[in-house]
BAFI-3210 file (N, C-alpha, C; in Angstrom, 3 decimals, decimal comma, padded with zeros to 6 digits):
// residues 244
n [1|2|3|4|5|6|7|8|9|10|11|12|13|14|15|16|17|18|19|20|21|22|23|24|25|26|27|28|29|30|31|32|33|34|35|36|37|38|39|40|41|42|43|44|45|46|47|48|49|50|51|52|53|54|55|56|57|58|59|60|61|62|63|64|65|66|67|68|69|70|71|72|73|74|75|76|77|78|79|80|81|82|83|84|85|86|87|88|89|90|91|92|93|94|95|96|97|98|99|100|101|102|103|104|105|106|107|108|109|110|111|112|113|114|115|116|117|118|119|120|121|122|123|124|125|126|127|128|129|130|131|132|133|134|135|136|137|138|139|140|141|142|143|144|145|146|147|148|149|150|151|152|153|154|155|156|157|158|159|160|161|162|163|164|165|166|167|168|169|170|171|172|173|174|175|176|177|178|179|180|181|182|183|184|185|186|187|188|189|190|191|192|193|194|195|196|197|198|199|200|201|202|203|204|205|206|207|208|209|210|211|212|213|214|215|216|217|218|219|220|221|222|223|224|225|226|227|228|229|230|231|232|233|234|235|236|237|238|239|240|241|242|243|244]
n.u [000,836|002,054|003,879|002,189|000,782|002,632|002,966|000,355|000,173|001,526|-000,253|-002,729|-005,300|-007,724|-007,505|-007,180|-009,674|-011,317|-010,442|-011,106|-013,869|-014,501|-014,472|-016,121|-017,854|-017,458|-015,053|-013,319|-013,342|-012,445|-009,862|-008,517|-009,229|-007,776|-005,192|-003,346|-003,124|-003,926|-005,309|-007,328|-008,673|-009,683|-011,398|-013,266|-015,134|-018,533|-019,563|-018,597|-019,359|-022,000|-024,099|-024,052|-023,453|-023,228|-022,777|-022,215|-022,579|-024,041|-023,984|-026,462|-028,246|-028,566|-027,638|-025,057|-023,463|-020,625|-017,242|-015,603|-013,235|-013,350|-015,816|-015,244|-013,253|-014,663|-016,571|-015,006|-013,278|-013,664|-016,403|-017,010|-015,410|-016,557|-019,146|-020,832|-021,307|-022,792|-025,816|-027,505|-027,828|-027,251|-027,661|-026,881|-029,067|-028,064|-025,784|-026,643|-027,036|-024,394|-023,337|-025,065|-024,847|-022,205|-021,456|-022,760|-025,163|-025,764|-026,977|-028,346|-030,976|-032,093|-032,509|-031,588|-032,502|-031,212|-032,076|-031,083|-032,672|-035,991|-037,530|-038,075|-039,659|-041,784|-042,868|-043,661|-045,800|-047,579|-048,087|-050,598|-051,194|-049,767|-048,045|-046,614|-044,803|-043,061|-040,540|-038,693|-035,525|-034,858|-033,522|-033,675|-035,117|-034,000|-031,612|-032,062|-034,410|-037,480|-040,626|-042,813|-041,611|-041,087|-043,690|-044,636|-042,941|-043,770|-046,322|-045,642|-044,009|-045,535|-047,838|-050,282|-051,416|-053,767|-054,398|-053,065|-051,259|-049,842|-047,871|-046,052|-043,719|-042,755|-044,701|-044,765|-043,679|-044,886|-047,398|-048,399|-046,498|-046,212|-045,926|-048,481|-048,785|-048,488|-050,390|-053,085|-055,011|-055,883|-055,879|-057,738|-058,061|-056,825|-054,751|-053,448|-051,154|-051,348|-050,056|-051,574|-054,947|-054,827|-053,307|-055,096|-057,151|-055,719|-055,193|-057,605|-057,971|-058,654|-056,775|-056,819|-058,822|-060,335|-060,668|-062,087|-062,089|-060,871|-058,796|-057,647|-055,289|-055,240|-053,015|-053,075|-055,607|-055,903|-056,301|-056,066|-052,940|-052,418|-053,871|-056,031|-056,862|-059,755|-061,784|-062,510|-064,705|-065,395|-065,038|-068,018|-069,617|-067,360|-065,696|-064,842|-062,776|-061,771|-059,373|-058,357]
n.v [-001,208|001,181|001,686|001,988|004,147|006,216|006,490|007,225|009,659|011,289|012,081|014,484|016,166|016,184|014,049|011,937|011,950|011,235|008,616|007,473|007,614|005,579|003,356|001,273|002,945|002,038|000,666|002,747|004,319|002,405|001,801|004,275|006,239|007,885|007,166|009,161|012,755|014,050|012,126|011,506|013,939|014,121|011,849|012,444|013,873|014,658|013,001|010,470|009,965|010,664|008,835|005,567|002,171|-000,478|-003,261|-006,465|-007,045|-009,259|-010,773|-011,854|-010,205|-010,468|-009,895|-009,679|-009,574|-007,394|-008,622|-009,879|-008,487|-006,018|-005,033|-004,778|-002,778|-000,607|-000,245|000,248|002,332|003,889|004,784|006,442|008,609|009,888|010,345|012,599|013,289|011,333|010,525|008,626|005,157|001,908|-001,321|-004,768|-007,070|-008,688|-007,347|-004,924|-004,045|-003,869|-001,830|000,392|000,898|001,464|004,083|007,485|008,991|011,926|013,214|011,360|010,240|008,268|004,753|001,797|-001,549|-004,683|-008,000|-011,285|-013,402|-014,961|-013,241|-010,467|-010,447|-011,946|-010,249|-008,127|-009,237|-009,600|-007,282|-004,918|-002,376|000,830|003,461|006,513|009,147|011,895|014,304|016,347|017,692|020,872|020,577|017,914|016,448|017,425|016,196|013,530|010,848|011,834|012,947|011,900|009,681|008,031|007,503|006,083|003,843|002,570|001,675|-000,121|-002,020|-003,120|-005,252|-005,992|-003,877|-002,071|000,160|003,353|005,837|008,731|011,059|014,145|016,724|017,994|018,772|020,197|018,834|017,672|015,143|014,486|013,755|011,078|008,188|007,177|004,458|003,519|002,065|000,757|-001,999|-002,851|-000,963|000,577|002,719|005,976|008,368|011,524|014,275|017,071|019,324|020,998|021,260|020,011|017,673|016,150|015,671|014,191|011,835|010,669|009,578|007,079|005,170|003,958|001,670|000,398|002,119|003,362|005,316|008,550|010,795|013,978|016,589|019,607|022,032|024,298|025,657|025,968|026,881|024,106|023,351|021,590|019,275|016,770|013,440|012,422|010,597|008,090|006,224|007,171|005,070|003,637|004,893|006,008|007,829|011,141|013,409|016,660|018,870|022,184]
n.w [000,000|000,691|-001,379|-003,632|-002,714|-002,782|-005,563|-006,347|-005,096|-006,774|-008,645|-009,746|-007,781|-009,177|-011,008|-009,242|-007,951|-010,090|-010,478|-008,000|-008,118|-009,787|-008,273|-005,772|-003,143|-000,520|-000,811|-001,496|000,864|002,698|001,761|001,582|003,485|006,126|005,418|004,605|005,036|002,701|001,084|002,891|003,039|000,412|000,152|002,006|000,777|-000,064|-002,025|-001,524|001,063|001,839|001,142|001,939|001,151|002,966|002,375|000,840|-002,456|-004,928|-008,221|-008,796|-007,601|-004,886|-001,385|001,115|004,368|004,980|004,776|007,727|008,469|007,075|008,047|010,773|010,771|009,697|011,716|014,019|013,358|010,872|010,417|012,597|012,099|009,956|010,603|010,854|008,268|007,064|005,571|004,567|004,982|003,826|004,843|005,659|007,208|009,374|010,185|010,992|013,698|014,715|013,082|013,469|016,185|016,702|016,567|016,699|014,489|013,543|011,348|009,924|007,922|006,442|006,022|004,557|004,387|003,865|003,578|003,769|004,252|004,104|005,617|005,219|002,871|003,805|005,754|004,159|002,835|004,880|006,381|006,931|007,707|008,000|009,605|009,071|010,198|009,868|010,639|008,878|007,800|006,236|003,766|003,150|001,135|-001,140|-001,327|-001,025|-001,338|-002,882|-001,521|-002,892|-004,057|-001,854|-000,992|-003,209|-003,141|-000,801|-001,508|-003,504|-002,219|-000,094|-000,554|000,495|001,763|003,628|005,155|005,369|006,945|006,167|007,077|007,074|007,714|005,536|003,570|001,227|-000,847|-003,723|-004,310|-006,766|-008,533|-008,664|-010,625|-012,988|-013,042|-010,526|-008,118|-006,037|-005,188|-002,821|-000,818|001,661|003,378|003,652|005,045|004,737|004,362|002,295|-000,194|-001,966|-003,323|-005,729|-005,456|-004,011|-005,870|-007,668|-006,296|-006,459|-008,951|-009,736|-009,186|-006,711|-006,266|-004,331|-002,263|000,699|002,633|002,792|004,216|004,294|004,809|003,600|002,660|001,064|-000,921|-004,180|-007,672|-009,903|-011,478|-013,422|-015,791|-014,796|-015,285|-014,370|-014,981|-014,259|-012,177|-008,844|-006,016|-004,665|-001,734|-000,546|001,983|002,338|003,854|004,263|005,434|006,215]
ca.u [000,000|002,900|004,422|001,122|000,424|003,594|002,649|-000,904|000,419|002,067|-001,375|-003,467|-006,553|-008,778|-007,350|-007,442|-011,121|-011,861|-010,129|-011,873|-015,275|-014,658|-014,506|-017,213|-017,587|-016,896|-013,654|-012,583|-013,177|-011,654|-008,477|-007,830|-009,531|-006,787|-003,859|-002,600|-004,018|-004,457|-006,318|-008,450|-009,425|-010,386|-012,487|-014,282|-016,107|-019,894|-019,805|-018,231|-019,773|-023,420|-024,924|-023,166|-024,015|-022,282|-023,113|-021,518|-023,587|-023,713|-024,530|-027,869|-029,070|-028,633|-026,683|-024,554|-022,704|-019,220|-016,399|-015,382|-012,158|-013,858|-016,856|-014,601|-012,579|-015,693|-017,214|-014,057|-012,506|-014,058|-017,722|-016,989|-014,697|-017,383|-020,529|-021,622|-021,565|-023,627|-027,240|-028,245|-027,062|-027,849|-026,939|-027,450|-029,779|-027,287|-024,744|-027,279|-026,802|-022,989|-023,121|-025,845|-024,474|-020,778|-021,305|-024,015|-025,285|-026,666|-027,666|-028,917|-032,423|-032,569|-031,891|-031,994|-032,234|-031,164|-032,208|-030,859|-033,638|-037,332|-038,279|-038,561|-040,767|-042,903|-043,483|-044,320|-047,059|-048,437|-048,405|-051,779|-051,343|-048,496|-048,115|-045,345|-044,916|-041,678|-040,184|-037,452|-034,816|-035,278|-032,943|-033,647|-035,603|-033,158|-030,450|-032,471|-035,633|-038,574|-041,778|-043,603|-040,907|-041,303|-045,088|-044,740|-042,238|-044,623|-047,399|-045,054|-043,444|-046,511|-048,900|-051,539|-051,682|-055,167|-054,497|-051,806|-051,182|-048,581|-047,710|-044,695|-043,646|-042,387|-045,879|-044,666|-043,226|-046,165|-047,591|-048,877|-045,376|-046,230|-046,319|-049,856|-048,769|-048,489|-051,774|-053,331|-056,373|-056,203|-055,918|-059,091|-058,074|-055,620|-054,633|-052,252|-051,034|-051,081|-049,738|-052,697|-056,101|-054,439|-052,914|-056,302|-057,806|-054,860|-055,356|-058,925|-058,040|-059,000|-055,672|-057,166|-060,165|-061,069|-060,596|-063,346|-061,978|-059,749|-058,700|-056,513|-055,068|-054,770|-052,400|-053,502|-056,592|-055,720|-056,719|-055,089|-052,027|-052,316|-055,134|-056,032|-057,883|-060,550|-062,981|-062,880|-065,700|-064,949|-065,737|-069,235|-069,543|-066,111|-065,782|-063,757|-062,714|-060,715|-059,090|-057,510]
ca.v [000,000|002,363|001,954|002,516|005,449|007,187|006,715|007,954|011,023|012,065|012,495|015,661|015,875|015,931|012,694|011,011|011,859|010,452|007,210|007,039|007,483|004,314|002,296|001,291|003,907|001,348|000,369|004,008|004,669|001,363|001,841|005,567|007,093|007,753|006,815|010,400|013,909|014,385|011,140|011,653|015,126|013,837|010,875|013,030|014,536|014,136|011,959|009,177|009,810|010,946|007,625|004,405|000,830|-001,316|-004,655|-007,094|-007,413|-010,316|-010,573|-012,277|-009,221|-010,725|-009,158|-010,318|-008,634|-007,224|-009,596|-009,486|-007,514|-004,719|-004,599|-004,361|-001,486|000,426|-000,011|000,717|003,514|004,738|005,407|007,519|009,773|010,563|010,169|013,806|013,431|010,236|010,827|007,417|003,922|000,640|-002,353|-006,108|-007,187|-009,275|-006,420|-003,642|-003,639|-003,457|-000,573|001,492|001,152|001,756|005,534|008,201|009,555|013,066|013,671|010,208|010,301|007,132|003,461|000,709|-002,824|-005,842|-009,209|-012,461|-014,422|-014,651|-012,453|-009,213|-010,740|-012,401|-009,077|-007,348|-009,892|-009,682|-005,967|-004,296|-000,998|001,527|004,866|007,221|010,540|012,353|015,720|016,296|018,953|021,683|020,145|016,460|015,908|017,849|015,314|012,139|010,491|012,779|012,442|011,073|008,418|007,224|007,085|005,051|002,645|001,906|000,975|-001,218|-003,034|-003,768|-005,604|-006,240|-002,696|-001,632|001,459|004,093|007,199|009,254|012,451|014,670|018,182|018,494|018,579|020,921|017,937|017,218|013,725|014,222|013,283|009,623|007,652|006,654|003,001|003,207|001,962|-000,282|-002,521|-003,307|000,159|000,951|003,968|006,776|009,646|012,131|015,739|017,472|020,741|021,694|020,444|019,237|016,344|015,427|015,215|013,193|010,578|010,127|009,352|005,687|004,264|003,247|001,227|-000,111|003,115|003,647|006,502|009,422|011,946|014,782|017,928|020,403|023,252|025,436|025,334|026,866|026,282|023,120|023,812|020,543|018,605|015,431|012,584|011,825|010,064|006,843|006,433|007,048|003,945|003,961|004,906|006,533|008,976|012,087|014,497|017,598|019,914|023,260]
ca.w [000,000|000,765|-002,698|-004,481|-002,167|-003,310|-006,970|-006,420|-004,634|-007,893|-009,488|-009,283|-007,070|-010,148|-011,544|-008,140|-007,751|-011,200|-010,207|-006,834|-008,488|-010,506|-007,270|-004,813|-002,072|000,644|-001,109|-001,417|002,281|003,365|001,310|001,579|004,637|007,197|004,904|004,810|005,115|001,381|000,720|003,821|002,623|-000,840|000,314|002,877|-000,094|000,111|-003,026|-000,953|002,461|002,109|001,006|002,004|001,104|003,695|002,123|-000,276|-003,434|-005,870|-009,568|-008,859|-006,915|-003,445|-000,582|002,326|005,186|004,640|005,455|009,123|008,570|006,635|008,966|012,028|010,587|009,558|013,016|015,034|012,966|009,756|010,517|013,595|011,558|008,933|011,054|010,621|006,843|006,582|005,548|004,197|005,149|003,429|005,586|005,672|008,481|010,458|010,637|011,300|015,081|014,844|012,374|014,042|017,578|016,856|016,707|016,471|013,147|013,773|010,139|009,230|007,751|005,660|006,299|003,685|005,042|002,978|004,383|002,925|004,641|003,590|006,594|004,641|001,960|004,622|006,372|003,111|002,502|006,054|006,944|006,322|008,180|008,215|010,007|008,887|010,637|009,871|010,677|008,140|007,655|005,091|002,502|003,080|-000,119|-002,248|-001,370|-000,925|-002,052|-002,753|-000,769|-003,803|-004,255|-000,661|-001,047|-004,250|-002,679|000,194|-002,219|-004,265|-001,328|000,775|-001,494|001,208|002,568|003,685|005,819|005,340|007,474|005,647|007,479|006,942|007,805|004,219|002,726|-000,038|-001,905|-004,274|-004,573|-008,116|-009,340|-008,664|-011,941|-013,012|-012,894|-009,094|-007,676|-005,038|-005,195|-001,454|000,120|002,064|004,146|003,431|005,743|004,158|004,321|000,925|-000,385|-002,592|-003,682|-006,909|-004,998|-003,596|-007,095|-008,286|-005,562|-006,782|-010,399|-009,988|-008,869|-005,480|-006,630|-003,170|-001,199|001,384|003,473|002,462|005,108|003,840|005,354|002,471|003,169|000,241|-001,959|-005,323|-008,936|-010,392|-012,518|-014,422|-016,095|-014,210|-015,877|-013,292|-015,597|-013,606|-011,128|-007,469|-005,371|-003,933|-000,284|-000,032|002,882|002,082|004,820|003,881|006,419|005,660]
c.u [000,867|003,468|003,392|000,691|001,340|003,273|001,362|-000,719|000,992|000,962|-002,062|-004,732|-007,659|-008,713|-007,626|-008,943|-011,788|-011,617|-010,974|-013,341|-015,549|-014,798|-015,785|-016,861|-016,967|-015,421|-012,800|-012,304|-012,267|-010,167|-007,770|-008,130|-008,519|-005,395|-002,906|-003,582|-004,673|-005,563|-007,556|-009,309|-010,254|-011,576|-013,518|-015,301|-017,473|-020,237|-019,563|-018,849|-021,270|-024,281|-024,003|-023,954|-023,002|-022,701|-022,226|-022,573|-023,097|-024,438|-026,002|-028,805|-029,212|-027,524|-026,234|-023,779|-021,276|-018,401|-015,960|-014,303|-012,629|-014,883|-016,257|-013,940|-013,584|-016,290|-016,272|-013,400|-013,231|-015,369|-017,732|-016,322|-015,512|-018,855|-021,399|-022,008|-022,569|-025,103|-028,095|-027,315|-027,880|-027,012|-027,629|-027,938|-028,908|-026,172|-025,321|-026,946|-025,375|-022,773|-023,829|-025,408|-023,008|-020,511|-022,675|-023,981|-026,257|-027,449|-028,271|-030,431|-032,973|-031,804|-032,462|-031,579|-032,314|-031,151|-032,055|-031,779|-035,006|-038,127|-038,869|-039,761|-042,009|-043,631|-044,220|-045,689|-048,050|-048,911|-049,577|-051,945|-049,979|-048,786|-046,727|-045,565|-043,514|-041,593|-038,788|-036,848|-035,179|-034,772|-032,931|-034,019|-034,787|-031,958|-030,833|-033,722|-036,714|-039,747|-042,636|-042,952|-041,133|-042,717|-045,261|-044,088|-043,075|-045,694|-046,871|-044,634|-044,502|-047,796|-050,253|-051,992|-053,145|-055,319|-053,128|-052,009|-049,829|-048,492|-046,268|-044,741|-043,310|-043,505|-045,751|-043,972|-044,474|-046,212|-048,016|-047,725|-045,337|-046,660|-047,726|-049,924|-048,777|-049,924|-051,881|-054,798|-056,808|-056,387|-057,355|-059,143|-056,744|-055,734|-053,351|-052,328|-050,616|-050,796|-050,952|-053,828|-055,821|-054,064|-054,123|-057,024|-057,018|-055,023|-056,688|-059,081|-058,310|-057,926|-055,932|-058,623|-060,997|-061,153|-061,980|-063,286|-060,709|-059,796|-057,454|-056,486|-054,436|-054,254|-052,810|-054,520|-056,486|-056,176|-055,654|-054,241|-051,852|-053,697|-055,048|-057,181|-058,627|-061,865|-063,420|-063,794|-065,089|-065,723|-066,955|-068,997|-068,260|-066,371|-064,579|-063,839|-061,511|-060,607|-058,184|-057,161]
c.v [001,253|002,723|002,557|003,891|006,531|007,504|007,517|009,407|011,907|012,606|013,723|015,240|015,495|014,510|011,662|010,835|011,059|008,959|006,673|006,782|006,202|003,136|002,371|002,233|003,238|001,025|001,627|004,377|003,680|001,486|003,158|006,467|006,833|007,407|007,998|011,561|014,206|013,415|011,262|012,844|014,828|012,903|011,325|013,824|013,872|013,027|010,565|008,923|009,977|009,688|006,412|003,109|-000,123|-002,779|-005,169|-007,598|-008,496|-010,080|-010,942|-011,339|-009,437|-009,976|-010,007|-009,271|-008,512|-008,295|-009,025|-008,429|-006,111|-004,172|-004,089|-003,004|-000,352|000,770|000,615|002,045|004,441|005,478|006,566|008,774|010,532|010,599|011,392|013,972|012,399|010,597|009,597|006,214|002,747|-000,466|-003,702|-006,385|-007,685|-008,367|-005,068|-003,163|-003,149|-002,074|000,588|001,847|001,532|003,247|006,180|008,829|010,733|013,518|012,532|010,339|009,107|005,867|002,419|-000,609|-003,954|-007,097|-010,424|-013,616|-014,060|-013,725|-011,196|-009,455|-011,178|-011,221|-008,234|-007,928|-009,878|-008,317|-005,331|-002,834|-000,392|002,972|005,467|008,678|011,079|013,861|015,808|017,677|019,612|021,137|018,637|015,952|016,378|016,930|013,846|011,873|011,536|012,117|011,532|009,714|007,480|006,662|005,939|003,750|001,864|001,080|-000,228|-002,362|-003,823|-004,045|-005,821|-005,028|-002,256|-000,233|002,120|005,495|007,749|010,740|012,883|016,175|018,792|018,241|019,256|020,104|017,284|015,721|013,457|013,851|011,761|009,133|007,062|005,140|002,578|003,213|000,906|-000,694|-002,955|-002,156|000,601|002,327|004,690|008,100|010,305|013,654|016,133|018,961|021,505|020,715|019,593|017,814|015,503|014,870|014,077|011,834|009,914|009,862|007,895|004,690|003,455|002,785|000,755|000,904|003,443|004,927|007,267|010,643|012,734|016,119|018,748|021,738|024,489|024,959|026,383|026,138|025,307|023,687|022,774|019,949|017,174|014,633|011,855|011,259|008,749|007,128|006,229|005,927|004,409|003,940|005,455|007,758|009,885|013,216|015,383|018,683|020,951|024,225]
c.w [000,000|-000,596|-003,625|-004,022|-002,711|-004,765|-007,128|-006,013|-005,734|-008,800|-008,897|-008,561|-008,044|-010,688|-010,460|-007,906|-008,865|-010,984|-009,059|-007,195|-009,275|-009,534|-006,444|-003,670|-000,857|000,428|-000,995|000,036|002,991|003,022|001,591|002,779|005,745|006,724|005,045|004,745|003,764|000,973|001,610|003,437|001,373|-000,631|001,331|002,080|000,048|-000,876|-002,446|000,421|002,718|002,135|000,917|001,935|001,712|003,604|001,003|-001,240|-004,384|-007,187|-009,656|-008,095|-005,423|-002,727|000,597|003,111|004,665|005,335|006,799|009,276|008,186|007,623|010,268|011,882|010,430|010,915|014,040|014,667|011,991|009,966|011,508|013,048|010,516|009,344|010,797|009,152|006,317|006,703|005,236|004,333|004,622|004,073|005,401|007,085|009,626|010,969|011,056|012,705|015,277|014,253|013,050|015,463|017,758|017,004|016,543|015,085|013,215|012,556|009,336|009,135|006,988|005,973|005,344|004,307|004,019|003,848|003,471|003,299|004,071|004,500|005,987|003,733|002,730|005,236|005,340|002,784|003,658|006,558|006,191|006,723|008,479|008,600|009,862|009,239|010,795|009,968|010,089|007,966|006,331|003,765|002,325|001,698|-001,313|-002,387|-001,336|-001,727|-001,834|-002,057|-001,643|-004,020|-003,074|-000,657|-002,048|-003,800|-001,669|-000,504|-003,003|-003,344|-000,571|-000,013|-000,829|002,028|002,465|004,274|005,848|005,886|007,039|005,941|007,334|007,059|006,453|003,221|001,373|-001,125|-002,516|-004,539|-006,004|-009,064|-009,404|-010,038|-011,903|-012,856|-011,425|-008,588|-006,587|-005,106|-003,800|-000,474|000,388|002,710|003,977|004,168|005,246|004,240|002,906|000,838|-000,898|-002,899|-004,927|-006,532|-004,626|-004,820|-007,740|-007,616|-005,872|-008,279|-010,747|-009,614|-007,592|-005,589|-005,444|-002,036|-000,627|002,209|003,095|003,371|004,727|004,567|004,241|002,981|002,372|-000,782|-003,058|-006,581|-009,413|-011,514|-013,614|-014,658|-015,587|-014,803|-014,772|-013,844|-014,981|-012,421|-009,755|-006,801|-004,579|-002,426|000,289|000,844|002,657|003,103|004,505|004,944|005,771|006,788]
res [m|q|g|s|s|v|e|l|n|d|l|s|d|e|i|l|l|l|l|f|k|k|l|e|k|t|e|v|l|y|l|f|l|g|v|n|q|r|f|t|r|l|v|n|d|s|i|f|t|n|r|l|t|l|t|k|g|f|a|d|g|t|f|d|r|l|d|s|q|k|l|e|r|f|c|l|q|l|l|s|s|i|r|h|k|i|e|w|l|s|v|e|a|s|s|m|e|d|i|l|l|c|t|s|y|p|n|l|y|g|l|g|l|h|d|k|t|p|l|t|r|l|l|q|d|k|i|t|s|i|v|i|d|t|i|l|s|e|d|t|f|t|k|g|a|k|r|a|d|v|f|a|c|i|l|i|l|f|s|k|l|e|c|l|h|y|g|s|s|d|w|d|q|p|l|f|q|i|p|p|t|i|s|s|a|t|l|l|e|l|h|v|i|l|e|t|f|t|d|c|l|y|l|l|d|g|r|f|s|s|l|q|k|l|l|v|d|v|c|r|i|i|s|p|r|i|i|i|d|n|q|k|q|i|p|n|g|i|q|i|s|i|m|n]
***
């Protein structure tokens, strides 16, 4: 490592960053964080530290925990040195406790969990009710998943979902960005905070064919800025409650 370090030091910062970006982020941090002041400064860039996937991936799409040597170094040394920069972590279920308890993550807002057992799929098929209530920082959605993306992922992952409470302080992220292919035939009750009445109309475009109760908190009632195809019939007996 010392010989290669000397050769790499002859390269400019720009070329080094181009090389580092060709590698997995975990490899970059594992190999170069703490080697010397220059390398540490370069790999402390948000490109390598904001979103980390601390798993070992395979060609068939499955995941496993990092090997014991890498996992130990991340837990004992590396994560604590970049903990303020980490905003999203993807971990394998069996190493989650080691990673989350080795240090504090003051700016962490997202956690991806990869499970190599059938447990995750089993839960997805069994869960019928979810409550999400988040208070997020001002720039969370500019750097991570948008509110509409999270909403869509919930509907995709949980195929038996009947009741969803989706609250968020960042209501100004519109839900009408959800692709029209995102729908649910099982959802019976939806509680959600919306920016404008446009979102409310969009949720009633027929994508929730079994919906019986819709409770929305509309922050602003203004004229729709887009045309919404609401020609499909709203389910009979649906209860709609709108707060402003």
